[in-house]
ROROPA-34246 format. One record per residue: residue number from 1; y, z, x of N, C-alpha, C, O, CB in turn. Coordinates in nm, 4 decimals. Each point is the difference from the previous one (the first is absolute). Glycine has a CB too. Example, Ala and Ser with C-alpha at 12.3 -4.5 7.8 and 13.67 -1.06 7.14 Angstrom:
{1; {-0.5690; 0.7800; 1.3190}; {0.1190; 0.0000; -0.0890}; {0.1200; 0.0000; 0.0900}; {-0.0019; 0.0665; 0.1036}; {-0.1154; 0.0581; -0.2928}}
{2; {0.2223; -0.1966; 0.1542}; {0.1190; 0.0060; 0.0820}; {0.1090; 0.0730; -0.0770}; {0.1108; 0.0169; 0.0509}; {-0.1736; -0.2314; 0.0675}}
This chain:
{1; {-1.5152; 1.3170; -2.4619}; {-0.0018; -0.1427; 0.0296}; {0.0310; -0.0727; 0.1330}; {0.0992; -0.0125; 0.0717}; {-0.0501; 0.0366; -0.2864}}
{2; {-0.1119; -0.0448; 0.2153}; {-0.0360; -0.0841; 0.1615}; {0.1345; -0.1084; -0.0202}; {0.0281; -0.0833; -0.0862}; {-0.3677; 0.0802; 0.1204}}
{3; {0.4303; 0.0671; 0.1376}; {0.0730; -0.1833; -0.0029}; {-0.0600; -0.0375; 0.0833}; {-0.0821; 0.0755; 0.0519}; {0.3056; -0.0874; -0.1019}}
{4; {-0.2047; -0.1365; 0.1023}; {-0.0377; -0.1463; 0.0902}; {0.0745; 0.1188; 0.1145}; {0.0845; 0.0891; -0.0090}; {-0.0606; -0.4197; -0.1535}}
{5; {-0.1196; 0.2658; 0.2826}; {0.0757; 0.0348; 0.1523}; {0.1573; -0.1001; -0.0679}; {0.1106; 0.0537; -0.0058}; {-0.3850; -0.0492; 0.2730}}
{6; {0.2450; -0.1787; -0.3197}; {0.1547; -0.0562; 0.0531}; {0.0747; 0.0644; -0.1760}; {0.1122; -0.0378; -0.0339}; {-0.1771; -0.2752; 0.2528}}
{7; {0.0118; 0.3737; -0.2763}; {0.1134; 0.1796; -0.0894}; {0.0423; 0.0789; 0.1211}; {0.0901; 0.0334; 0.0769}; {-0.2586; 0.0492; -0.3220}}
{8; {0.1287; -0.0805; 0.2339}; {-0.0084; 0.1521; 0.1073}; {0.1667; -0.0599; 0.1512}; {0.1026; 0.0539; 0.0414}; {-0.5355; 0.0131; -0.0686}}
{9; {0.3773; -0.1686; 0.0459}; {0.0874; -0.0588; 0.1367}; {0.1417; -0.0364; -0.1261}; {0.1043; 0.0470; 0.0452}; {-0.3452; -0.2014; 0.1966}}
{10; {0.2526; 0.1175; -0.3153}; {0.0910; 0.0181; -0.1010}; {0.1477; 0.0793; 0.0071}; {0.1218; -0.0031; 0.0170}; {-0.3450; -0.0182; -0.1117}}
{11; {0.0889; 0.1016; 0.0633}; {0.0787; 0.1508; -0.0316}; {0.0740; 0.0556; 0.0940}; {0.1134; 0.0420; -0.0231}; {-0.2755; 0.0148; -0.1002}}
{12; {0.0951; -0.0499; 0.2597}; {0.0522; 0.0573; 0.1067}; {0.1164; -0.1036; 0.0981}; {0.0985; 0.0368; 0.0641}; {-0.3453; 0.1128; -0.0842}}
{13; {0.2078; -0.2450; 0.0071}; {0.1492; -0.0852; -0.0163}; {0.0403; -0.0126; -0.0568}; {0.0427; -0.1147; 0.0136}; {-0.0472; 0.0401; 0.0556}}
{14; {0.0577; 0.1366; -0.2011}; {0.1189; 0.0495; -0.0513}; {0.0346; 0.0876; 0.0077}; {0.1074; 0.0185; -0.0572}; {-0.1215; -0.1098; -0.0344}}
{15; {-0.0487; 0.2094; 0.1661}; {0.0529; 0.1334; 0.0077}; {0.0814; -0.0294; 0.1288}; {0.0880; 0.0845; 0.0166}; {-0.2849; 0.0726; -0.1383}}
{16; {0.1912; -0.2822; 0.2467}; {0.0144; -0.0137; 0.1063}; {0.1177; -0.0633; -0.0166}; {0.1023; 0.0642; 0.0240}; {-0.3161; -0.0489; 0.0578}}
{17; {0.2232; -0.1476; -0.1240}; {0.1437; -0.0499; -0.0278}; {0.0414; 0.0747; -0.1075}; {0.1117; -0.0364; -0.0370}; {-0.1373; -0.1903; 0.1122}}
{18; {-0.0211; 0.3188; -0.1414}; {0.1609; 0.0672; -0.0950}; {0.0733; 0.0678; 0.0954}; {0.1165; 0.0190; -0.0349}; {-0.2129; 0.0447; -0.2008}}
{19; {0.0550; -0.0043; 0.3872}; {0.0947; 0.0382; 0.0909}; {0.0677; -0.1232; 0.1000}; {0.1057; 0.0219; 0.0593}; {-0.2439; 0.2090; -0.0786}}
{20; {0.0787; -0.3397; 0.0296}; {0.0055; -0.0624; 0.1595}; {0.1018; -0.1305; -0.0778}; {0.0130; -0.0652; -0.1036}; {-0.3163; 0.1338; 0.2813}}
{21; {0.3502; -0.0508; -0.0627}; {0.0746; -0.1464; -0.0031}; {0.0451; -0.1142; 0.0767}; {0.1133; 0.0213; 0.0433}; {-0.0731; 0.1057; -0.1519}}
{22; {-0.0622; -0.1815; 0.1245}; {0.0857; -0.0837; 0.1368}; {0.1059; -0.0321; 0.0401}; {0.0329; -0.0861; -0.0816}; {-0.1534; 0.0238; 0.0619}}
{23; {0.2290; 0.0742; 0.1163}; {0.1504; -0.0154; -0.0723}; {0.0382; -0.0921; 0.1863}; {-0.0339; 0.0240; 0.1159}; {0.1161; 0.2886; -0.3667}}
{24; {-0.0192; -0.3910; 0.2001}; {0.0710; -0.1137; 0.1232}; {0.0092; 0.0704; 0.1236}; {-0.0127; -0.0641; 0.1044}; {0.1711; -0.0644; -0.2600}}
{25; {-0.1369; 0.2588; 0.1585}; {0.0551; 0.0911; 0.1091}; {-0.1632; 0.0623; 0.0455}; {-0.0316; 0.0329; 0.1144}; {0.3298; 0.0414; -0.2292}}
{26; {-0.4020; -0.0682; -0.0269}; {-0.1191; 0.0978; 0.0455}; {-0.1207; -0.1054; -0.0523}; {-0.1038; 0.0504; -0.0430}; {0.2240; 0.2359; 0.0074}}
{27; {-0.1132; -0.3606; 0.0376}; {-0.1156; -0.0808; -0.0593}; {-0.1908; 0.0620; -0.0377}; {-0.0673; 0.0465; 0.0920}; {0.2564; -0.2284; 0.0640}}
{28; {-0.2400; 0.1706; -0.2853}; {-0.1008; -0.0182; 0.0081}; {-0.1516; -0.0706; 0.0675}; {-0.0311; -0.1130; -0.0377}; {0.2112; 0.1789; -0.0872}}
{29; {-0.2650; 0.0049; 0.2206}; {-0.1064; -0.0787; 0.0233}; {-0.1336; 0.0070; -0.0517}; {-0.0778; 0.0904; 0.0306}; {0.2003; -0.0957; 0.1278}}
{30; {-0.1599; -0.1223; -0.2640}; {-0.0895; 0.0057; -0.0846}; {-0.1660; -0.0677; 0.0442}; {-0.0211; -0.1009; 0.0673}; {0.2579; 0.1036; -0.2243}}
{31; {-0.3392; 0.0905; 0.0941}; {-0.0683; -0.0082; 0.0591}; {-0.1321; -0.0825; -0.1054}; {-0.0088; 0.0261; -0.1199}; {0.1400; 0.1839; 0.2893}}
{32; {-0.1798; -0.2613; -0.1331}; {-0.1520; -0.0293; -0.0913}; {-0.1009; -0.0210; 0.0599}; {-0.0233; -0.0757; 0.0941}; {0.1137; -0.0153; -0.2396}}
{33; {-0.1699; 0.1786; 0.0746}; {-0.1460; -0.0563; 0.0533}; {-0.1270; -0.0689; -0.0887}; {-0.0762; 0.0436; -0.0863}; {0.1385; 0.1455; 0.2362}}
{34; {-0.0461; -0.3072; -0.0894}; {-0.1205; -0.0530; -0.0882}; {-0.1408; 0.0406; 0.0686}; {-0.0174; 0.0854; 0.0870}; {0.1663; -0.2986; -0.1707}}
{35; {-0.2741; 0.1042; 0.0026}; {-0.1713; 0.0863; 0.0895}; {0.0236; -0.1153; 0.1332}; {-0.0371; 0.0673; 0.0962}; {-0.2236; 0.0140; -0.3538}}
{36; {0.3027; -0.2185; 0.3125}; {0.0253; -0.0140; 0.1168}; {0.1049; -0.0528; 0.0209}; {0.0000; -0.0871; 0.0870}; {-0.1814; 0.0922; -0.0536}}
{37; {0.3154; 0.0275; -0.1067}; {0.1104; 0.0407; 0.1497}; {0.0839; 0.0995; -0.0882}; {-0.0053; 0.0476; -0.1134}; {0.0464; -0.3078; 0.2900}}
{38; {0.0608; 0.2688; -0.0351}; {0.1207; 0.1082; -0.0867}; {0.1206; -0.1203; 0.0983}; {-0.0013; -0.0860; 0.0881}; {-0.1173; 0.4628; -0.1283}}
{39; {0.2672; -0.2588; -0.1102}; {0.0891; -0.1255; 0.0418}; {0.1422; 0.1577; -0.0065}; {-0.0103; 0.1081; -0.0581}; {-0.1245; -0.4605; -0.0940}}
{40; {0.2337; 0.3058; 0.2242}; {0.1041; 0.0241; 0.0155}; {0.1157; -0.1011; 0.0223}; {0.0262; -0.1044; 0.0598}; {-0.1577; 0.2769; -0.0078}}
{41; {0.2128; -0.0326; -0.1778}; {0.1097; -0.1154; 0.0138}; {0.1368; 0.1433; 0.0611}; {-0.0459; 0.1028; 0.0497}; {-0.0498; -0.3611; -0.3196}}
{42; {0.2690; 0.2401; 0.2546}; {0.0740; 0.1032; -0.0084}; {0.0683; -0.1219; -0.1201}; {0.0144; -0.1218; 0.0106}; {0.0005; 0.3199; 0.2632}}
{43; {0.0149; -0.1087; -0.3793}; {0.1085; -0.0172; -0.0973}; {0.1168; 0.1209; 0.0129}; {-0.0117; 0.1175; 0.0348}; {-0.1738; -0.2393; -0.1981}}
{44; {0.3213; 0.0317; 0.1140}; {0.1131; 0.0108; -0.0693}; {-0.0437; -0.0093; -0.1335}; {-0.0368; -0.1029; -0.0567}; {0.1806; 0.0177; 0.2264}}
{45; {-0.1329; 0.2826; -0.2507}; {-0.0283; -0.0374; -0.1160}; {0.1495; 0.0148; -0.0861}; {0.0105; 0.0654; -0.1037}; {-0.2856; 0.0057; 0.1403}}
{46; {0.3777; -0.1396; 0.0237}; {0.1134; 0.0878; -0.0541}; {0.0441; -0.2292; -0.0389}; {0.0536; -0.0498; -0.0990}; {0.0350; 0.4408; 0.3023}}
{47; {-0.1450; -0.4633; -0.0714}; {0.0140; -0.1184; -0.0778}; {-0.1437; -0.0453; -0.0905}; {0.0047; -0.0396; -0.1165}; {0.1828; -0.0304; 0.3145}}
{48; {-0.3345; 0.0877; -0.1044}; {-0.0668; -0.0317; -0.0856}; {-0.0282; -0.0833; 0.1173}; {-0.0659; -0.0959; -0.0403}; {0.1346; 0.1465; -0.2163}}
{49; {-0.0421; -0.0616; 0.4311}; {-0.0239; -0.0665; 0.0285}; {-0.0741; 0.0224; 0.1800}; {0.0475; 0.0675; 0.0913}; {0.1266; -0.1524; -0.3205}}
{50; {-0.3172; -0.0095; 0.2292}; {-0.1022; 0.0568; 0.1024}; {0.0996; -0.0943; 0.0812}; {0.0539; -0.1100; -0.0116}; {-0.3484; 0.1797; -0.0785}}
{51; {0.2865; 0.0544; 0.1933}; {0.0395; -0.0215; 0.1664}; {-0.0880; -0.0444; 0.1033}; {0.0416; -0.0828; 0.0810}; {0.0862; 0.2480; -0.1243}}
{52; {-0.2390; -0.1226; 0.0503}; {-0.0700; -0.0127; 0.0902}; {-0.1748; 0.0486; -0.0312}; {-0.0352; 0.1179; 0.0058}; {0.2880; -0.0954; 0.1263}}
{53; {-0.3395; -0.1267; -0.1621}; {-0.1279; 0.0106; -0.0303}; {-0.0614; 0.0081; 0.1121}; {0.0500; 0.0261; 0.1094}; {-0.0363; -0.1270; -0.2971}}
{54; {-0.1640; 0.0703; 0.1534}; {-0.1152; -0.0082; 0.1475}; {-0.1462; 0.0614; -0.0963}; {-0.0142; 0.0863; -0.0866}; {0.2221; 0.0049; 0.3669}}
{55; {-0.3261; -0.2157; -0.1907}; {-0.0901; 0.0507; -0.0893}; {-0.1520; -0.0254; 0.1143}; {0.0308; 0.0380; 0.1130}; {0.1317; -0.1090; -0.3980}}
{56; {-0.2589; 0.0364; 0.2813}; {-0.1341; 0.0371; -0.0043}; {-0.0056; -0.0889; 0.0032}; {-0.0262; -0.0185; 0.1189}; {-0.0398; 0.1739; -0.1969}}
{57; {0.0717; -0.2774; 0.0191}; {-0.0946; -0.1029; -0.1272}; {0.0150; -0.0961; 0.1519}; {-0.0915; -0.0287; 0.0772}; {0.1770; 0.0455; -0.4456}}
{58; {0.0681; -0.0551; 0.3802}; {0.0076; -0.1147; 0.0948}; {0.0302; 0.0275; 0.1930}; {0.0055; -0.0779; 0.0952}; {0.0966; -0.0379; -0.3601}}
{59; {-0.0911; 0.2388; 0.2535}; {-0.0147; 0.0410; 0.1288}; {-0.0867; 0.0006; 0.0683}; {-0.1097; 0.0275; -0.0486}; {0.2192; 0.0539; -0.0042}}
{60; {-0.0992; -0.1097; 0.1879}; {-0.0825; -0.0382; 0.1396}; {-0.0207; 0.1187; 0.0524}; {-0.1191; 0.0221; 0.0219}; {0.2124; -0.2350; 0.0384}}
{61; {-0.0175; 0.3009; -0.0311}; {-0.0004; 0.0946; 0.0645}; {-0.0512; 0.0926; -0.0800}; {0.0013; 0.1073; 0.0603}; {0.1564; -0.1768; 0.0717}}
{62; {-0.1972; 0.0791; -0.2268}; {-0.0973; 0.0843; -0.1349}; {-0.1126; -0.0247; -0.0139}; {-0.0379; -0.0521; -0.1049}; {0.1825; 0.0574; -0.0196}}
{63; {-0.2757; 0.0398; 0.2773}; {-0.1061; -0.0537; -0.0566}; {-0.0781; 0.1564; 0.0909}; {0.0642; 0.0602; 0.0861}; {-0.0273; -0.4137; -0.1372}}
{64; {-0.1666; 0.3913; 0.0131}; {-0.0655; 0.0984; -0.0020}; {0.0039; 0.1032; -0.1287}; {0.0566; -0.0491; -0.0976}; {-0.0273; -0.0048; 0.3363}}
{65; {-0.0697; 0.1626; -0.2531}; {-0.0394; 0.0964; -0.1484}; {0.1421; -0.0083; -0.0795}; {0.0859; -0.0752; 0.0460}; {-0.2753; 0.2839; 0.0700}}
{66; {0.2032; -0.1702; -0.1765}; {0.1314; -0.0306; -0.1299}; {0.1281; 0.0835; 0.0524}; {0.1209; -0.0212; 0.0097}; {-0.2975; 0.0122; -0.2511}}
{67; {0.0937; 0.1080; 0.2682}; {0.0871; 0.1824; 0.0556}; {0.0881; -0.0563; 0.1611}; {0.0955; 0.0602; 0.0491}; {-0.3713; 0.1834; -0.1435}}
{68; {0.2125; -0.3702; 0.1517}; {0.0767; -0.0594; 0.1588}; {0.1257; -0.1334; -0.0961}; {0.1180; -0.0060; 0.0347}; {-0.4249; 0.0184; 0.2197}}
{69; {0.2538; -0.0985; -0.3630}; {0.0219; -0.0796; -0.0587}; {0.2153; 0.0255; -0.0506}; {0.1033; -0.0634; 0.0214}; {-0.4547; 0.0461; -0.0800}}
{70; {0.2945; 0.2081; -0.0475}; {0.1525; 0.0711; -0.0444}; {0.0206; 0.0271; 0.1545}; {0.1202; -0.0265; 0.0015}; {-0.1362; 0.1677; -0.2803}}
{71; {-0.0078; -0.1135; 0.3875}; {0.1084; 0.0278; 0.1127}; {0.0205; -0.1242; 0.0408}; {0.1017; 0.0065; 0.0691}; {-0.1599; 0.2129; 0.0137}}
{72; {0.0098; -0.3598; -0.0860}; {0.0503; -0.0870; 0.0202}; {0.1507; 0.0033; -0.0469}; {0.1060; 0.0104; 0.0618}; {-0.3331; -0.0964; -0.0554}}
{73; {0.1873; 0.0698; -0.1724}; {0.0972; -0.0645; -0.0862}; {0.1024; 0.1179; -0.0374}; {0.1055; -0.0308; -0.0554}; {-0.2814; -0.1573; -0.0412}}
{74; {0.1518; 0.3014; 0.1212}; {0.0306; 0.1344; 0.0393}; {0.1738; -0.0516; 0.1025}; {0.1193; 0.0096; -0.0288}; {-0.4618; 0.1245; 0.0386}}
{75; {0.2554; -0.1950; 0.1303}; {0.0913; -0.0047; 0.0923}; {0.0851; -0.1568; -0.0046}; {0.0606; -0.0376; 0.1003}; {-0.2242; 0.2283; 0.0403}}
{76; {0.1606; -0.2636; -0.2501}; {0.0591; -0.1611; 0.0246}; {0.0792; 0.0086; -0.0716}; {0.1007; -0.0701; 0.0104}; {-0.2552; -0.0706; 0.0365}}
{77; {0.1369; 0.2383; -0.1556}; {0.1188; 0.0830; -0.1075}; {0.0870; 0.0809; 0.0281}; {0.0884; 0.0187; -0.0836}; {-0.2193; -0.0221; -0.0348}}
{78; {0.1346; 0.0946; 0.2747}; {0.1025; 0.0353; 0.0206}; {0.0688; -0.1035; 0.1558}; {0.0926; 0.0042; 0.0810}; {-0.1849; 0.2602; -0.2333}}
{79; {0.0090; -0.3225; 0.1282}; {0.1191; -0.1384; 0.1177}; {0.1234; -0.1006; -0.0393}; {0.1192; -0.0271; 0.0147}; {-0.3424; -0.0084; 0.0830}}
{80; {0.1312; 0.0110; -0.1431}; {0.0837; -0.0277; -0.1819}; {0.1101; 0.0154; 0.0096}; {0.0936; -0.0684; 0.0414}; {-0.2305; 0.1505; -0.1847}}
{81; {0.1156; 0.1028; 0.0645}; {0.0676; 0.0384; -0.0370}; {0.1093; 0.0278; 0.0729}; {0.1083; -0.0133; -0.0571}; {-0.2606; 0.0445; -0.0628}}
{82; {0.1505; 0.0234; 0.2931}; {0.0775; 0.0419; 0.0939}; {0.0864; -0.1080; -0.0011}; {0.1228; 0.0028; 0.0065}; {-0.2708; 0.1398; 0.1183}}
{83; {0.0645; -0.2506; -0.1346}; {0.1146; -0.1536; -0.0012}; {0.0851; -0.0544; -0.0684}; {0.0912; -0.0734; 0.0380}; {-0.2180; 0.0249; 0.0267}}
{84; {0.1030; 0.0794; -0.1603}; {0.1125; 0.0065; -0.1794}; {0.0450; 0.0592; 0.1177}; {-0.0138; -0.0634; 0.1046}; {-0.0580; 0.1000; -0.4250}}
{85; {0.1455; 0.1216; 0.3226}; {0.0824; 0.1023; 0.0882}; {-0.0987; 0.1145; -0.1830}; {0.0889; 0.0129; -0.0842}; {0.2779; -0.1684; 0.3024}}
{86; {-0.4140; 0.1779; -0.2363}; {-0.1073; 0.1504; -0.0848}; {-0.0987; 0.0494; 0.0888}; {-0.1074; -0.0364; 0.0481}; {0.0963; -0.0586; -0.2886}}
{87; {0.1231; 0.2357; 0.2453}; {-0.0572; 0.0927; 0.0852}; {-0.0752; 0.1279; -0.0579}; {-0.0668; 0.0864; 0.0568}; {0.2449; -0.1741; 0.0828}}
{88; {-0.1373; 0.0655; -0.2968}; {-0.0344; 0.1336; -0.0653}; {0.0007; -0.0697; -0.1414}; {0.0766; -0.0767; -0.0584}; {0.0395; 0.2884; 0.2258}}
{89; {-0.2819; -0.1267; -0.2070}; {-0.0445; -0.0030; -0.1129}; {0.0181; 0.0650; -0.0863}; {0.1009; 0.0681; 0.0187}; {-0.1984; -0.1356; 0.0666}}
{90; {0.0325; 0.0924; -0.2142}; {-0.1533; 0.0365; -0.0978}; {-0.1166; -0.0426; 0.0495}; {-0.0097; -0.1017; 0.0686}; {0.1160; 0.0774; -0.2631}}
{91; {-0.2068; 0.1025; 0.1616}; {-0.0817; -0.0102; 0.0132}; {-0.1286; 0.0054; -0.2085}; {-0.0691; 0.0695; -0.0745}; {0.2088; 0.0256; 0.4134}}
{92; {-0.0886; -0.2083; -0.3190}; {-0.1211; -0.0279; -0.1747}; {-0.1576; 0.0260; -0.0052}; {-0.0682; -0.1024; 0.0028}; {0.2149; -0.1104; -0.0501}}
{93; {-0.1957; 0.3007; 0.0422}; {-0.1860; -0.0285; 0.0128}; {-0.0249; -0.0723; -0.1361}; {-0.1141; 0.0184; -0.0424}; {0.0188; 0.2263; 0.1850}}
{94; {0.1863; -0.3334; -0.2317}; {-0.0450; -0.0181; -0.0933}; {-0.1300; 0.0858; -0.0959}; {-0.0542; -0.0553; -0.0957}; {0.1722; -0.1327; 0.2268}}
{95; {-0.1443; 0.2920; -0.0975}; {-0.1366; 0.0306; -0.0844}; {-0.0598; 0.0799; 0.0426}; {-0.0136; 0.1177; -0.0335}; {-0.0188; -0.2866; -0.0271}}
{96; {-0.0352; 0.0751; 0.1881}; {-0.1402; -0.0172; 0.0524}; {0.0235; 0.1616; 0.0980}; {0.1106; 0.0360; -0.0404}; {-0.1674; -0.3819; 0.0488}}
{97; {0.0202; 0.4284; 0.0703}; {-0.0450; 0.1079; 0.0306}; {-0.0037; -0.0298; 0.1629}; {-0.0638; -0.0771; 0.0717}; {-0.0637; 0.1421; -0.3154}}
{98; {0.2727; 0.0800; 0.2741}; {0.0698; -0.0737; 0.1910}; {-0.1738; 0.0633; 0.0537}; {-0.0236; 0.1181; 0.0254}; {0.4245; -0.0422; 0.0492}}
{99; {-0.5227; -0.2113; -0.0668}; {-0.0761; 0.0881; 0.0945}; {-0.0455; -0.1864; 0.0899}; {0.1075; -0.0539; 0.0263}; {-0.2296; 0.3764; -0.2172}}
{100; {0.0404; -0.3838; 0.2204}; {-0.0608; -0.1025; 0.0497}; {0.1142; -0.0943; 0.0768}; {0.0866; 0.0230; 0.0844}; {-0.2787; 0.0038; -0.2761}}
{101; {0.1449; -0.1517; 0.1146}; {0.0898; -0.1137; 0.0039}; {0.1600; 0.0653; -0.0501}; {0.0930; 0.0095; 0.0801}; {-0.3203; -0.2046; -0.1409}}
{102; {0.2331; 0.2180; -0.0195}; {0.1544; 0.0491; -0.0102}; {0.0361; 0.0861; 0.0946}; {0.1087; -0.0289; 0.0501}; {-0.1087; 0.0115; -0.2688}}
{103; {-0.0439; 0.0991; 0.2557}; {0.0095; 0.0724; 0.0954}; {0.0833; -0.0976; 0.1823}; {0.1079; -0.0087; 0.0586}; {-0.3620; 0.1640; -0.2448}}
{104; {0.1369; -0.1952; 0.1971}; {0.0212; -0.1117; 0.0910}; {0.1397; -0.0661; 0.0139}; {0.1093; -0.0171; 0.0539}; {-0.3385; -0.0168; -0.1063}}
{105; {0.1542; 0.0160; -0.0217}; {0.1967; -0.1402; -0.0399}; {0.0952; 0.1019; 0.0273}; {0.0542; -0.0078; 0.1102}; {-0.0905; -0.1755; -0.3694}}
{106; {0.0747; 0.2927; 0.1725}; {0.1179; 0.0639; 0.0343}; {-0.0188; 0.0755; 0.1839}; {0.0803; -0.0390; 0.0848}; {-0.0378; 0.0890; -0.4075}}
{107; {-0.1269; 0.0300; 0.3530}; {-0.0202; -0.0250; 0.1527}; {0.1066; -0.0983; 0.0675}; {0.1111; 0.0247; 0.0469}; {-0.3645; 0.0097; -0.0912}}
{108; {0.1686; -0.1773; 0.0313}; {0.0421; -0.0848; 0.0806}; {0.1711; -0.0340; 0.0085}; {0.0849; -0.0251; 0.0855}; {-0.3362; -0.0488; -0.1290}}
{109; {0.2386; 0.0930; -0.1207}; {0.2077; -0.0881; -0.0362}; {0.0912; 0.1097; 0.0902}; {0.0965; -0.0338; 0.0686}; {-0.0958; -0.0569; -0.4078}}
{110; {-0.0513; 0.2317; 0.3251}; {0.0418; 0.0994; 0.1373}; {-0.0073; -0.0124; 0.0695}; {0.0593; 0.0825; 0.0694}; {-0.0745; 0.0159; -0.0997}}
{111; {-0.0399; -0.1785; 0.0860}; {-0.0194; -0.0083; 0.1702}; {0.0603; -0.1010; 0.0805}; {0.0332; -0.0025; 0.1184}; {-0.2334; 0.0845; -0.1601}}
{112; {0.2095; -0.2105; -0.1029}; {0.0411; -0.1419; 0.0322}; {0.1670; 0.0745; 0.0029}; {0.0663; -0.0639; 0.0817}; {-0.2838; -0.1622; -0.2238}}
{113; {0.2887; 0.3216; 0.0884}; {0.1534; 0.0770; 0.0276}; {0.0420; -0.0310; -0.1388}; {0.0935; -0.0800; -0.0040}; {-0.0138; 0.0406; 0.2800}}
{114; {-0.1366; 0.0937; -0.4269}; {0.0238; 0.0697; -0.1328}; {-0.0404; 0.1197; 0.0107}; {-0.0903; 0.0556; 0.0625}; {0.0690; -0.2303; -0.1874}}
{115; {0.1506; 0.2260; 0.0114}; {0.0055; 0.1397; 0.0080}; {0.0476; 0.0274; -0.1436}; {0.1160; -0.0140; -0.0388}; {-0.0680; 0.0442; 0.3025}}
{116; {-0.1468; 0.0086; -0.3336}; {-0.0683; 0.0749; -0.0824}; {-0.0611; 0.1111; -0.0112}; {-0.0540; 0.0303; -0.1064}; {0.0610; -0.1838; 0.0944}}
């Protein structure tokens, strides 16, 4: 019985989210990767609110390859988070492999001042 990519990712996502939850003191940095764009948001799961978000959709700095776009989004979300007083987060790769665009976003968010 073969699973589709979507079913496989959903299964991995459930396994990750079982153990990861964002609190008000340590919110969750969630990554969504589509074929063309990449999105990141910092979420407080206790209240169910999005505190900070960034994407490559309307980002002028996000130009070049998809990995460079992901790095720009990571830098932007880190800058917004530091302005909002958030320094420590829990990273939620959302079922994607920690590789390529997801890794690029995470590395640039760390360089921007987030700890995870």
